C-alpha positions in Angstrom: -24.1 74.7 123.1 -21.0 73.0 124.7 -20.4 73.1 128.4 -17.9 75.6 129.8 -15.2 73.4 131.3 -11.7 74.2 132.1 -8.7 72.2 130.9 -8.5 70.2 134.2 -12.1 69.1 134.0 -11.8 68.0 130.4 -8.7 65.9 131.2 -10.5 64.3 134.2 -13.5 63.4 132.0 -11.3 61.9 129.4 -9.5 59.7 131.9 -12.7 58.7 133.5 -14.2 57.6 130.2 -11.1 55.6 129.3 -11.3 53.8 132.7 -14.9 52.9 132.2 -14.2 51.6 128.7 -11.3 49.4 130.0 -13.5 48.1 132.8 -16.4 47.3 130.6 -14.3 45.4 128.0 -12.5 43.5 130.7 -15.8 41.9 131.9 -15.9 39.9 128.7 -12.3 38.8 128.6 -12.9 36.1 131.2 -15.2 34.4 128.8 -13.4 34.7 125.5 -11.1 36.9 123.5 -13.9 39.0 121.9 -15.8 42.2 122.2 -19.2 40.9 121.3 -22.2 42.5 123.2 -24.0 40.0 125.4 -26.7 40.5 128.0 -24.2 40.2 130.8 -21.5 42.7 129.6 -23.7 45.7 128.7 -24.2 48.7 131.0 -27.9 47.8 131.3 -27.3 44.2 132.3 -24.0 44.4 134.1 -23.2 41.5 136.4 -20.3 41.3 138.8 -17.4 39.1 137.6 -17.7 36.9 140.7 -21.3 36.0 139.8 -20.2 35.3 136.2 -17.4 33.0 137.5 -19.9 31.2 139.7 -22.3 30.5 136.8 -19.4 29.4 134.5 -20.4 28.4 131.0 -24.0 27.9 132.1 -24.1 24.1 131.7 -24.9 23.6 135.4 -28.4 25.1 135.1 -31.2 22.6 135.3 -33.0 23.9 132.2 -29.7 23.8 130.2 -29.1 20.2 131.4 -32.5 19.1 130.3 -32.1 20.6 126.8 -28.5 19.2 126.4 -29.7 15.7 127.5 -32.4 15.7 124.9 -30.0 17.0 122.3 -27.2 14.5 123.1 -29.5 11.5 123.3 -31.2 12.3 120.0 -27.8 13.1 118.3 -26.6 9.6 119.2 -29.5 7.8 117.5 -28.0 7.2 114.1 -24.7 5.4 113.5 -21.9 6.8 111.5 -21.2 5.1 108.2 -18.7 5.6 105.4 -20.5 5.7 102.0 -19.5 6.0 98.4 -21.5 7.0 95.3 -21.2 4.6 92.3 -21.3 5.5 88.6 -25.1 5.2 88.6 -25.6 7.7 91.4 -26.4 5.0 94.0 -25.1 5.4 97.5 -23.2 2.3 98.7 -22.4 1.7 102.3 -18.8 0.6 102.9 -19.1 -2.4 105.1 -16.7 -2.9 108.0 -14.8 0.3 107.2 -12.0 1.2 109.8 -13.6 4.5 110.7 -17.0 2.9 111.4 -15.3 0.5 113.8 -13.1 3.2 115.3 -16.1 5.5 115.9 -18.2 2.8 117.5 -15.5 2.4 120.1 -13.3 5.5 120.1 -11.1 4.3 123.0 -11.2 1.7 125.7 -13.1 4.0 128.1 -15.7 5.4 125.8 -18.5 4.4 123.4 -19.8 6.2 120.4 -22.7 7.5 122.5 -20.4 9.1 125.1 -18.3 10.7 122.3 -21.5 12.1 120.8 -22.5 13.4 124.2 -19.1 15.2 124.6 -19.4 16.8 121.1 -22.9 18.1 121.8 -22.0 19.5 125.2 -18.7 21.0 124.1 -20.0 22.9 121.0 -23.0 24.3 122.8 -21.3 25.5 125.9 -17.8 26.4 124.7 -18.3 26.4 120.9 -15.6 23.9 120.1 -15.1 20.2 120.4 -11.5 18.8 120.2 -10.8 15.1 119.5 -7.2 14.0 119.7 -6.0 11.3 117.2 -4.0 8.7 119.2 -1.7 6.8 116.8 0.3 3.6 117.1 4.0 3.2 116.2 3.1 2.9 112.5 1.3 6.2 112.6 -2.2 4.7 112.2 -5.0 6.3 114.2 -6.2 3.7 116.7 -8.0 5.8 119.2 -10.1 9.0 119.4 -9.7 10.9 122.7 -11.9 13.9 123.5 -10.1 16.8 125.2 -11.6 19.4 127.6 -12.2 22.4 125.3 -11.5 24.9 128.0 -7.9 23.8 128.2 -7.2 24.1 124.5 -6.0 27.2 122.7 -6.1 27.4 118.9 -3.1 29.1 117.3 -2.4 30.5 113.9 -0.4 33.0 112.0 -0.8 35.7 109.3 -0.8 33.1 106.5 -2.6 30.2 108.0 -5.8 30.4 110.1 -4.9 27.3 112.2 -1.3 26.1 112.5 -1.4 24.1 115.8 -3.2 23.6 119.1 -1.9 24.2 122.6 -3.2 21.9 125.4 -2.7 23.3 128.9 -2.6 20.5 131.3 -4.2 20.8 134.8 -0.8 20.6 136.5 0.5 23.7 134.8 3.8 24.0 133.0 4.4 24.4 129.3 1.5 23.6 127.0 1.5 20.5 124.9 1.8 21.3 121.2 -0.6 19.3 119.0 -0.3 19.5 115.2 -3.4 20.1 113.1 -3.2 16.6 111.6 -3.5 15.0 115.0 -6.7 16.9 116.0 -10.3 16.8 114.8 -11.7 20.3 115.5 -15.5 20.6 115.3 -17.0 24.1 115.7 -20.5 25.3 116.3 -20.7 28.0 113.7 -17.9 30.5 113.9 -17.0 33.2 116.4 -17.2 36.6 114.6 -14.3 37.9 116.6 -12.0 34.8 116.3 -12.6 32.6 113.3 -10.4 29.9 114.8 -13.1 29.2 117.4 -16.7 28.3 117.4 -19.6 30.3 118.7 -21.3 28.9 121.9 -25.1 29.5 121.9 -25.2 29.6 125.8 -23.1 32.8 125.9 -26.1 34.7 124.7 -28.3 33.6 127.6 -26.0 33.8 130.6 -28.0 36.7 132.0 -31.2 34.6 131.8 -29.4 31.7 133.4 -28.2 33.9 136.2 -31.8 35.2 136.7 -33.1 31.7 136.8 -30.5 30.6 139.4 -31.4 33.7 141.5 -35.1 32.8 141.3 -34.3 29.3 142.4 -32.2 30.4 145.3 -34.9 32.9 146.5 -37.5 30.1 146.4 -35.2 27.8 148.3 -34.4 30.4 150.9 -38.1 31.2 151.4 -39.0 27.5 151.8 -36.0 27.0 154.2 -37.5 29.8 156.3 -40.9 28.0 156.4 -42.2 30.6 153.9 -41.9 33.3 156.5 -41.0 36.6 154.8 -38.8 39.4 156.3 -40.8 41.7 158.7 -40.4 45.0 160.6 -41.6 45.0 164.3 -42.6 48.4 165.5 -44.6 49.6 168.7 -48.2 50.3 167.9 -48.1 53.3 170.4 -44.8 55.2 170.6 -46.0 57.7 173.1 -43.6 56.2 175.6 -40.7 56.7 173.2 -40.5 53.1 172.0 -38.1 50.4 173.1 -34.6 51.1 173.9 -31.8 49.7 171.7 -31.2 46.8 174.1 -34.9 46.0 174.2 -35.2 46.2 170.4 -32.3 43.8 169.9 -33.9 41.4 172.5 -37.2 41.5 170.7 -35.4 40.8 167.4 -33.5 37.8 168.9 -36.7 36.5 170.4 -38.4 36.7 167.0 -35.6 34.9 165.3 -35.6 32.2 168.0 -39.3 31.6 167.8 -39.6 31.7 164.0 -36.1 30.6 162.8 -34.3 27.3 162.5 -36.2 24.3 163.9 -38.7 26.5 165.8 -40.3 27.9 162.6 -44.0 28.2 163.1 -43.9 28.3 167.0 -46.2 30.7 168.8 -44.7 34.0 170.1 -46.2 36.4 172.7 -44.9 40.0 172.8 -45.1 42.0 176.0 -46.3 45.2 174.3 -48.6 46.1 171.4 -46.5 45.7 168.2 -47.1 46.2 164.5 -45.7 43.4 162.2 -45.1 44.8 158.6 -43.9 42.6 155.8 -41.0 44.2 153.9 -40.5 41.6 151.1 -42.6 40.4 148.1 -44.8 37.3 148.6 -44.5 34.4 146.1 -47.7 35.5 144.4 -46.4 39.0 144.0 -43.1 37.7 142.7 -44.9 35.5 140.1 -42.2 32.9 140.4 -43.7 30.6 137.7 -43.7 33.3 135.1 -40.3 34.5 136.3 -38.7 31.1 135.7 -40.4 30.5 132.4 -38.7 33.4 130.6 -35.2 31.9 131.0 -36.5 28.4 130.0 -37.9 29.9 126.8 -34.7 31.7 125.9 -32.5 28.7 126.8 -34.6 26.2 124.7 -34.6 28.7 121.8 -30.8 29.2 121.6 -30.1 25.5 122.0 -32.8 24.7 119.4 -34.6 22.2 121.6 -38.4 22.7 121.9 -39.4 23.2 125.6 -42.0 20.4 125.3 -39.3 17.8 124.5 -37.1 18.9 127.3 -40.0 18.7 129.8 -39.7 22.4 130.7 -42.8 24.2 132.1 -42.7 26.8 129.3 -44.0 24.1 126.9 -45.9 21.6 129.0 -49.1 23.7 129.2 -49.7 23.3 125.5 -48.3 19.8 125.1 -50.3 17.1 123.4 -49.3 13.8 121.7 -49.8 15.3 118.2 -47.8 18.4 118.6 -45.1 16.6 120.5 -44.6 14.3 117.6 -44.6 17.2 115.2 -42.1 19.1 117.3 -39.8 16.1 117.5 -39.8 16.0 113.7 -39.3 19.7 113.5 -36.4 19.4 116.0 -34.8 16.6 114.0 -35.0 18.5 110.7 -34.0 22.0 112.0 -31.4 21.1 114.6 -30.2 17.5 114.4 -29.8 17.0 110.7 -27.6 20.2 110.3 -25.5 19.0 113.3 -25.1 15.5 111.8 -24.0 17.0 108.5 -21.5 19.4 110.2 -19.9 16.6 112.3 -19.9 14.2 109.4 -18.3 16.8 107.1 -15.6 17.5 109.6 -14.9 13.8 110.2 -14.7 13.3 106.4 -12.3 16.2 105.9 -10.1 15.9 109.1 -10.1 12.1 109.7 -11.2 10.1 106.6 -9.4 11.9 103.8 -6.2 12.4 105.9 -5.8 9.1 107.7 -8.1 6.6 105.8 -8.0 7.9 102.1 -10.6 6.1 100.0 -11.3 8.0 96.8 -14.7 9.7 96.9 -15.8 8.1 100.1 -17.3 10.3 102.9 -18.7 10.0 106.4 -22.5 10.1 106.8 -24.9 9.4 109.6 -27.6 6.9 108.7 -30.9 8.9 108.8 -32.9 5.7 108.2 -32.3 4.8 111.9 -33.9 8.0 113.1 -37.4 7.2 114.4 -38.7 10.8 114.0 -38.0 10.5 110.2 -39.7 7.2 109.7 -43.1 8.8 109.1 -41.4 10.9 106.4 -40.2 7.7 104.8 -43.8 6.3 104.8 -45.0 9.5 103.2 -42.2 9.3 100.7 -43.1 5.7 99.7 -46.7 6.8 99.2 -45.7 9.8 97.1 -43.4 7.8 94.8 -45.9 5.0 94.5 -48.4 7.5 93.4 -46.0 8.7 90.7 -45.3 5.2 89.6 -48.9 4.2 89.4 -49.7 7.5 87.6 -47.1 6.6 85.0 -45.1 9.9 85.2 -42.0 8.5 86.9 -40.1 5.2 86.3 -39.7 2.4 88.7 -35.9 3.1 88.7 -36.4 6.8 89.6 -38.7 5.8 92.4 -36.2 3.2 93.8 -33.4 5.8 93.8 -35.6 8.3 95.7 -36.2 5.9 98.5 -32.6 4.8 98.6 -32.8 1.4 96.8 -30.5 0.2 94.1 -31.7 0.6 90.5 -30.3 -0.3 87.1 -31.4 -0.3 83.5 -34.1 -2.9 83.9 -36.0 -0.6 86.3 -36.2 2.3 83.7 -39.8 1.5 82.8 -43.1 3.2 83.2 -46.3 1.6 84.5 -49.2 3.0 82.5 -52.7 1.5 82.1 -53.6 0.4 78.6 -56.8 2.5 78.6 -54.9 5.8 79.0 -55.3 8.1 76.0 -53.4 11.3 75.4 -55.7 14.3 74.6 -55.2 17.8 73.4 -56.1 21.1 75.1 -59.6 21.0 73.6 -60.3 17.6 75.0 -59.9 15.6 71.8 -57.7 12.4 71.7 -54.4 13.5 70.2 -54.0 10.4 68.1 -57.5 10.6 66.6 -57.0 13.8 64.6 -55.4 13.7 61.2 -53.4 10.7 62.2 -53.6 9.0 58.9 -54.2 10.4 55.4 -57.2 9.2 53.3 -56.4 6.1 51.2 -56.5 5.9 47.5 -60.3 5.5 47.5 -60.6 8.8 49.3 -62.0 7.3 52.5 -61.5 9.3 55.7 -59.6 6.6 57.7 -58.4 7.7 61.1 -55.7 6.1 63.3 -56.3 4.5 66.5 -53.3 5.8 68.4 -50.4 3.9 69.9 -50.8 1.2 72.4 -49.1 1.7 75.7 -45.4 1.0 75.8 -44.1 -2.3 77.2 -43.5 -2.2 80.9 -42.6 -5.9 81.3 -39.7 -6.4 83.6 -36.6 -8.1 82.0 -37.1 -11.0 84.5 -39.7 -12.4 82.0 -38.2 -15.1 79.9 -38.7 -14.6 76.2 -40.8 -17.2 74.4 -39.5 -17.6 70.9 -42.7 -19.2 69.6 -45.5 -17.0 68.3 -47.6 -15.8 71.3 -51.2 -14.8 71.7 -51.9 -11.1 72.1 -53.5 -11.4 75.5 -51.3 -14.0 77.3 -47.7 -14.9 77.6 -45.3 -17.3 79.4 -43.0 -16.0 82.1 -40.7 -17.5 84.7 -41.6 -16.6 88.3 -39.1 -15.9 91.0 -39.6 -19.4 92.5 -38.6 -21.0 89.3 -42.0 -22.1 88.0 -43.3 -21.1 84.5 -46.7 -19.5 84.4 -49.2 -18.4 81.7 -50.1 -14.7 82.5 -52.7 -12.3 81.1 -51.3 -9.1 79.7 -54.0 -6.7 80.7 -54.7 -7.7 84.3 -51.5 -9.6 85.1 -53.6 -12.5 86.3 -51.8 -15.8 86.7 -53.9 -18.2 84.7 -51.9 -21.5 85.3 -48.4 -22.5 86.4 -46.2 -25.5 85.5 -42.9 -26.9 86.6 -41.3 -26.6 83.2 -41.4 -24.2 80.3 -42.5 -26.7 77.6 -45.6 -27.6 79.6 -46.5 -23.9 79.9 -45.8 -23.4 76.1 -48.1 -26.3 75.2 -50.9 -24.9 77.4 -50.5 -21.5 75.8 -50.4 -23.0 72.3 -53.8 -24.7 72.9 -55.2 -21.4 74.0 -53.7 -19.6 71.1 -55.5 -21.8 68.6 -58.8 -20.5 69.6 -57.4 -17.0 69.6 -56.1 -17.2 66.1 -59.4 -18.5 64.8 -61.2 -15.5 66.4 -58.6 -13.0 65.3 -58.1 -14.3 61.8 -57.9 -11.7 59.0 -60.6 -12.0 56.4 -59.8 -12.9 52.8 -60.9 -9.5 51.7 -58.5 -7.6 54.1 -55.7 -10.1 53.4 -56.0 -9.3 49.6 -56.0 -5.5 50.4 -52.9 -5.8 52.5 -51.1 -7.9 49.9 -51.9 -5.4 47.3 -50.5 -2.6 49.4 -47.3 -4.6 49.9 -46.9 -5.0 46.2 -47.6 -1.4 45.4 -45.2 -0.1 48.0 -42.3 -2.4 47.1 -42.6 -1.4 43.4 -42.3 2.3 44.2 -40.0 2.1 47.3 -37.7 -0.9 47.0 -35.1 0.6 49.6 -37.3 -0.1 52.6 -39.5 -3.0 51.7 -42.9 -3.9 53.3 -44.0 -7.4 54.2 -47.4 -8.9 54.7 -46.5 -9.8 58.3 -45.7 -6.1 59.0 -49.0 -4.7 57.7 -51.0 -7.6 59.3 -49.5 -6.8 62.7 -50.3 -3.1 62.3 -53.8 -3.9 61.2 -54.4 -6.2 64.2 -53.3 -3.4 66.5 -55.7 -1.0 64.9 -58.6 -3.4 65.4 -57.6 -3.8 69.0 -57.4 -0.1 69.6 -60.8 0.4 68.0 -62.4 -2.2 70.3 -60.7 -1.1 73.5 -61.3 2.6 73.1 -64.6 3.1 71.2 -65.2 6.5 72.8 -62.4 8.1 70.8 -63.7 6.9 67.4 -65.1 9.7 65.3 -68.6 9.4 63.8 -67.2 9.1 60.3 -65.5 5.8 61.1 -68.0 3.0 60.7 -66.0 -0.1 61.4 -62.9 -1.5 63.0 -61.5 -2.5 59.5 -61.7 1.1 58.4 -59.9 2.3 61.5 -57.2 -0.4 61.2 -56.6 0.2 57.5 -56.0 3.9 58.2 -53.3 2.8 60.7 -51.7 0.7 57.9 -51.7 3.6 55.5 -49.9 5.8 58.0 -47.3 3.2 58.6 -46.6 2.8 54.9 -46.3 6.6 54.6 -43.6 6.6 57.3 -41.9 3.6 55.7 -41.8 5.5 52.4 -41.0 9.1 53.4 -39.0 8.5 56.7 -41.4 10.5 58.9 -44.8 10.2 60.5 -47.5 12.8 60.0 -48.0 13.0 63.8 -46.7 11.0 66.7 -44.7 7.9 65.7 -46.2 4.4 66.3 -45.5 0.8 65.4 -41.8 1.6 65.0 -40.9 -1.9 66.2 -42.5 -3.2 63.0 -40.3 -1.2 60.7 -37.2 -2.9 59.1 -34.0 -2.7 61.2 -32.3 -0.6 58.6 -35.0 2.0 58.6 -34.0 5.3 60.5 -37.2 5.3 62.5 -37.0 1.6 63.5 -36.8 0.8 67.2 -35.6 -2.7 66.5 -32.0 -1.6 67.0 -32.5 -2.2 70.7 -32.2 -5.8 71.8 -35.1 -5.3 74.2 -38.3 -6.1 72.4 -41.8 -5.2 73.5 -43.3 -8.2 75.2 -46.8 -7.1 76.2 -49.0 -6.8 73.1 -47.5 -9.3 70.7 -49.8 -11.1 68.3 -49.0 -13.8 65.8 -48.1 -11.4 63.0 -46.2 -9.1 65.4 -44.0 -12.1 66.4 -43.4 -12.7 62.6 -41.9 -9.2 62.3 -40.3 -8.8 65.7 -38.3 -12.0 65.4 -38.1 -12.1 61.6 -39.1 -15.8 61.6 -39.0 -18.1 58.7 -42.8 -18.4 58.6 -43.2 -15.0 57.0 -46.1 -14.9 54.5 -45.5 -12.9 51.3 -47.7 -12.7 48.2 -46.4 -14.6 45.2 -46.2 -11.7 42.9 -43.8 -9.6 45.1 -40.9 -8.2 43.1 -37.7 -8.4 45.2 -34.9 -6.1 44.3 -32.5 -8.7 45.8 -32.9 -12.5 45.8 -33.2 -14.1 49.1 -30.3 -16.4 48.4 -28.0 -13.3 48.1 -29.1 -11.7 51.4 -27.0 -12.0 54.5 -30.1 -12.9 56.6 -28.5 -11.1 59.5 -29.4 -10.4 62.2 -32.7 -12.1 61.4 -33.9 -14.1 58.4 -34.8 -11.7 55.6 -32.5 -9.0 56.8 -29.5 -7.8 54.6 -27.1 -6.2 57.1 -23.4 -6.9 57.5 -22.5 -9.8 59.7 -21.1 -7.7 62.5 -21.7 -7.8 66.3 -22.5 -4.1 66.1 -25.6 -5.1 64.0 -26.6 -7.8 66.4 -29.9 -7.6 68.3 -28.1 -8.5 71.5 -25.7 -6.3 73.4 -22.1 -7.4 73.5 -20.5 -8.3 76.9 -17.3 -6.4 77.8 -14.4 -8.6 76.3 -11.9 -7.4 78.9 -14.0 -8.7 81.8 -14.5 -12.1 80.0 -10.7 -12.3 79.4 -9.9 -11.6 83.0 -12.5 -14.2 84.1 -10.9 -16.8 81.8 -7.3 -16.1 82.8 -7.6 -15.4 86.5 -10.7 -17.3 87.6 -10.5 -20.7 85.9 -12.6 -22.3 88.7 -15.5 -20.2 87.5 -14.7 -20.3 83.8 -14.9 -24.0 83.5 -18.3 -24.3 85.1 -20.2 -24.0 81.8 -19.8 -23.9 78.1 -17.4 -26.8 77.9 -19.6 -29.3 76.1 -21.5 -32.2 77.6 -24.6 -32.0 79.8 -24.5 -28.3 80.7 -27.0 -27.5 78.0 -25.3 -24.4 76.8 -24.0 -25.6 73.5 -25.6 -24.7 70.2 -27.6 -27.1 68.0 -24.4 -28.6 66.5 -22.4 -29.0 69.7 -20.5 -25.7 69.3 -19.3 -25.1 72.9 -18.9 -21.9 74.8 -15.1 -22.4 74.8 -15.3 -22.6 71.0 -17.4 -19.4 71.0 -14.9 -17.5 73.2 -12.0 -18.5 70.9 -13.8 -17.1 67.9 -14.8 -14.0 69.9 -11.2 -13.4 70.7 -10.3 -13.7 67.0 -13.1 -11.2 66.2 -11.8 -8.7 68.7 -8.3 -9.0 67.1 -9.8 -8.0 63.7 -10.3 -11.5 62.2 -13.2 -11.4 59.8 -12.7 -14.9 58.2 -15.7 -17.0 57.2 -15.4 -19.2 60.3 -15.4 -16.2 62.6 -18.4 -14.7 60.8 -20.2 -18.0 61.1 -19.7 -17.7 64.9 -21.4 -14.3 64.8 -24.4 -15.9 63.2 -24.3 -18.7 65.7 -24.1 -16.2 68.5 -27.3 -14.6 67.3 -29.2 -17.9 67.5 -27.7 -18.8 70.8 -28.6 -15.6 72.5 -32.1 -15.8 71.1 -32.5 -19.0 73.1 -30.5 -18.3 76.2 -31.0 -14.6 76.9 -33.3 -15.5 79.8 -30.4 -17.2 81.7 -30.4 -15.9 85.3 -28.3 -18.5 87.1 -24.6 -18.9 87.4 -23.9 -21.5 84.7 -26.1 -19.8 82.2 -24.5 -16.4 82.9 -21.0 -17.9 82.3 -22.2 -19.5 79.1 -23.6 -16.1 77.9 -20.3 -14.4 78.8 -18.4 -16.9 76.7 -20.7 -16.2 73.8 -20.2 -12.5 74.3 -23.8 -11.7 75.0 -25.7 -9.8 77.7 -28.7 -11.5 79.4 -32.1 -10.0 80.0 -31.1 -9.3 83.6 -28.6 -6.7 82.4 -24.8 -6.3 82.6 -24.6 -5.2 86.3 -26.7 -8.1 87.4 -24.5 -10.6 85.5 -21.4 -9.1 87.1 -23.1 -9.4 90.5 -23.7 -13.1 90.0 -20.0 -13.6 89.0 -18.8 -11.4 92.0 -20.7 -13.6 94.4 -19.0 -16.7 93.0 -15.6 -15.0 93.2 -16.0 -14.5 96.9 -16.6 -18.2 97.3 -13.5 -19.0 95.1 -11.4 -16.6 97.2 -12.3 -18.4 100.4 -11.6 -21.8 98.8 -8.3 -20.6 97.5 -7.3 -19.2 100.9 -8.3 -22.4 102.6 -6.2 -24.4 100.0 -3.2 -22.1 100.5 -3.4 -22.4 104.3 -3.5 -26.2 104.0 -0.6 -26.2 101.6 1.3 -23.9 103.9 0.6 -26.2 106.9 1.9 -29.2 105.0 5.1 -27.4 103.9 5.7 -26.2 107.4 5.4 -29.8 108.7 7.9 -30.9 106.0 10.4 -28.2 106.8 10.1 -28.6 110.6 11.5 -32.1 110.3 14.8 -30.6 109.0 15.6 -29.2 112.5 15.3 -30.6 116.0 12.0 -30.5 117.8 13.3 -27.9 120.2 14.4 -25.6 117.5 11.1 -26.2 115.5 9.1 -25.3 118.6 11.1 -22.1 119.1 10.8 -21.1 115.4 7.0 -21.8 115.4 6.6 -19.6 118.5 8.5 -16.8 116.8 6.2 -17.1 113.7 3.1 -16.8 115.9 4.4 -13.7 117.8 5.6 -11.9 114.7 2.5 -12.4 112.6 0.3 -11.2 115.5 2.4 -8.1 116.0 3.2 -7.3 112.4 0.4 -8.5 110.1 1.5 -6.4 107.2 4.5 -8.6 106.4 3.9 -12.1 107.7 6.3 -15.0 107.7 6.1 -18.8 108.0 7.9 -21.7 109.6 9.6 -22.9 106.4 11.1 -19.4 105.8 12.6 -19.3 109.3 13.9 -22.8 108.9 15.7 -21.7 105.7 17.2 -18.7 107.5 18.2 -21.0 110.4 19.9 -23.5 108.0 22.0 -20.7 106.5 23.1 -19.7 110.0 24.3 -23.3 110.5 26.2 -23.1 107.2 27.8 -19.8 108.2 28.8 -21.2 111.6 30.5 -24.2 110.0 32.6 -22.0 107.8 33.7 -19.7 110.6 36.7 -21.3 112.5 36.8 -18.6 115.1 33.2 -19.2 116.0 33.9 -22.9 116.4 36.6 -22.2 119.0 34.3 -20.0 121.1 33.0 -22.2 123.9 29.9 -20.0 124.4 28.9 -20.3 120.7 27.1 -23.1 118.8 25.5 -23.7 115.4 22.0 -23.4 116.9 23.0 -20.1 118.6 24.2 -18.7 115.2 21.1 -20.0 113.5 18.7 -18.4 116.0 20.6 -15.1 116.0 20.3 -15.0 112.3 16.6 -15.6 112.6 16.2 -12.8 115.1 18.0 -10.4 112.8 15.8 -11.5 109.9 12.6 -10.9 111.9 13.9 -7.5 112.9 14.4 -6.4 109.3 11.0 -7.9 108.3 9.2 -5.8 110.9 11.3 -2.6 111.0 12.2 -2.4 107.3 16.0 -2.3 108.0 18.8 -4.5 109.1 20.9 -3.8 112.2 24.1 -4.3 110.1 24.7 -5.6 106.6 21.6 -7.0 104.8 21.3 -10.8 104.3 18.7 -13.3 103.2 16.7 -10.6 101.3 15.6 -13.3 98.9 13.5 -14.8 101.7 11.6 -11.6 102.4 8.1 -11.2 101.0 8.0 -9.9 97.4 6.2 -6.7 98.5 8.7 -5.9 101.3 10.9 -2.9 100.5 14.1 -4.8 101.2 13.1 -7.9 99.1 15.3 -9.0 96.2 14.0 -10.3 92.9 15.3 -13.8 93.6 12.7 -16.6 93.6 11.7 -17.3 97.2 12.9 -20.5 98.8 9.4 -21.3 99.9 8.1 -21.2 96.4 11.0 -23.2 94.9 10.7 -25.9 97.5 6.9 -26.1 97.0 
């Protein structure tokens, strides 16, 4: 039921409520233009405005200072870099980028650490950090100057959130208007009541800060008074009426004198019997330790700094080395990394993209410099190493995860040869119905595929037939070693490749004797070749192909006997089943189960993996080498019926093949022709290092040089398919077979001239050339500087020594002040000479006693330098043919300096 109030009482209550509402909202206005509810502006936690002004933004509190110090110090640990992502997804650091240099020393009075300290302090206490871009006369940003955030107002309108900033200087007066493009504005979150400003975390704990300050003041006052609390002195027997007013004041003054100031603790004797009653709480009753811990917990919580790291009492009781380390990692991940990303994103958007545009580049803090994350990197390396050793991620994927560069040669798996894939019931997958029974009805089962090759492309291909268990490879130090396939054991090393090949050949002799195929098996295989080629002449089989598959079957039988079914009684039975399955795939175009031995199929077969120029280099036997490289020592039975005579085949890309002589059918990738053309036309110093005939060792067997190869390659690119050009394509196939292992500069240049890609890959070849280009650039610059110096000396003799000295000084001053459009002595001499000529043709000038030919010449030079630096002439343009070709006022006339040189 509503109260019965007259009209006057209702009006009074309404006015009183409005006054309270206005008063309450005004408390918050001194701290921001918002109506958010904080602990200090509610009716339950109201503080007087004077106390709020005394506490300010809260940054003077000792607990706040401790947290902010930890935060700012940790925030400054990584350096700011400018990075860019390449086409392969790798992050590349841009070395010596202008922003990196600018941020390392923002202005003459501040380092990167101090600027980071300002950003942390400003966004946590005020919510915003403002960094002014100081520009030079050309409009380039040369300094970053932090501005006190409390003196900046962010302005906007109905259409744009932020249009400009107003900076109120301490002296008063009109504010300084700062455009958006001249300010980097970093916000801590966003203020829900003003989206132009950030949200300061300390606003939410001002009440706790005030309470902590009050507790500190109380403790200080108590200690200042020798820990003597406030008391009440009263007569023990008041029958006499107690002391008079004057006596009470005298007793009070005497007590203050005895126990106050420097006399604290002195004895005092009262004339009468008195009761001394304490009227304040003792420190134990106040529980000061607990009273001060609550604000510390709240402050560390809102700032995101664990109390242990800040050294606050709220966290020291439970502090140990282990949990401190874990908390530091937690603090880095939950607080610092988001802050680094926020600041880096704002710098990318407001500074890099506007003032230093560089495509897809962005600012990023280098987390690898953060000590707290190093343990994570160790764990990361362990995890990816486990994946690589387990064979379920490639080396390239692992390198990308840990931030290392990776290219095509790293896309390989490392898997042990004794790993066998099984089904859900525990049976080897490749042992069930792998091959069909042969013509005699025998149940011949396949052995399964051998592990894929994981050999790095750094291994130099040995064109001679190699033993199945060992191979020759070039080591990083340049030596050639014989290495075991299975255990990667280095057996013996030699200085040259022929020595290693001879040693391997001797070992291989004994291998071939042990692994020789019996006459019975050889006859069976030759019969299968004949039968297949009669029925399926499109994709022919060879004895070398079936012998290689048979040897693999024997090897699988011997290395994995546990997977052999009881019905299989010998390795020959197991291997012949593998041969039958391969013939089935050759004939029908599909395998019954998982494909295998696809590298033995003809290049034209749809299932052949021979289309890739990278050939398996791990388990290569004598017969495998016959098929992989299509060598001339292929063994075929005499009664084979060929559908096409050998003399009519193209023998491309390998002997016995019948594919069109085209680079697209080559076993070796083609190098980009445009890159090679640019190298030839613009970098002759590099181009002529190899492939020119003579002793470089990069000609073919008949002295066909790399330059000859490039000329034929250019004809091929233009569409020429004449016999001479096609002969070059064949030569290229043989050349790349011998030189694909080239890893040095000259060998790389030779392969480029022949249009082939080395084993190291396209990107590695370009990297080798890029390193040489840097050397050539430096040499070219040195040569141009020397040439310029000589020309300047020649031109300086055309004028007097005094004029030459004056002009040389002007060149030095101009080039130091305006490096964009530099000049030289010979150019100014040319301008000076034209001034002389103009003076001689001006009769009025000759009559002027204060004028001379040198004065006219030097005045003409000064005007020329003014136009060169400012981009405009004071009067009518002249000598524009002497301006640099890139200058906006330059004419198309050939420069005097060039014509004279």
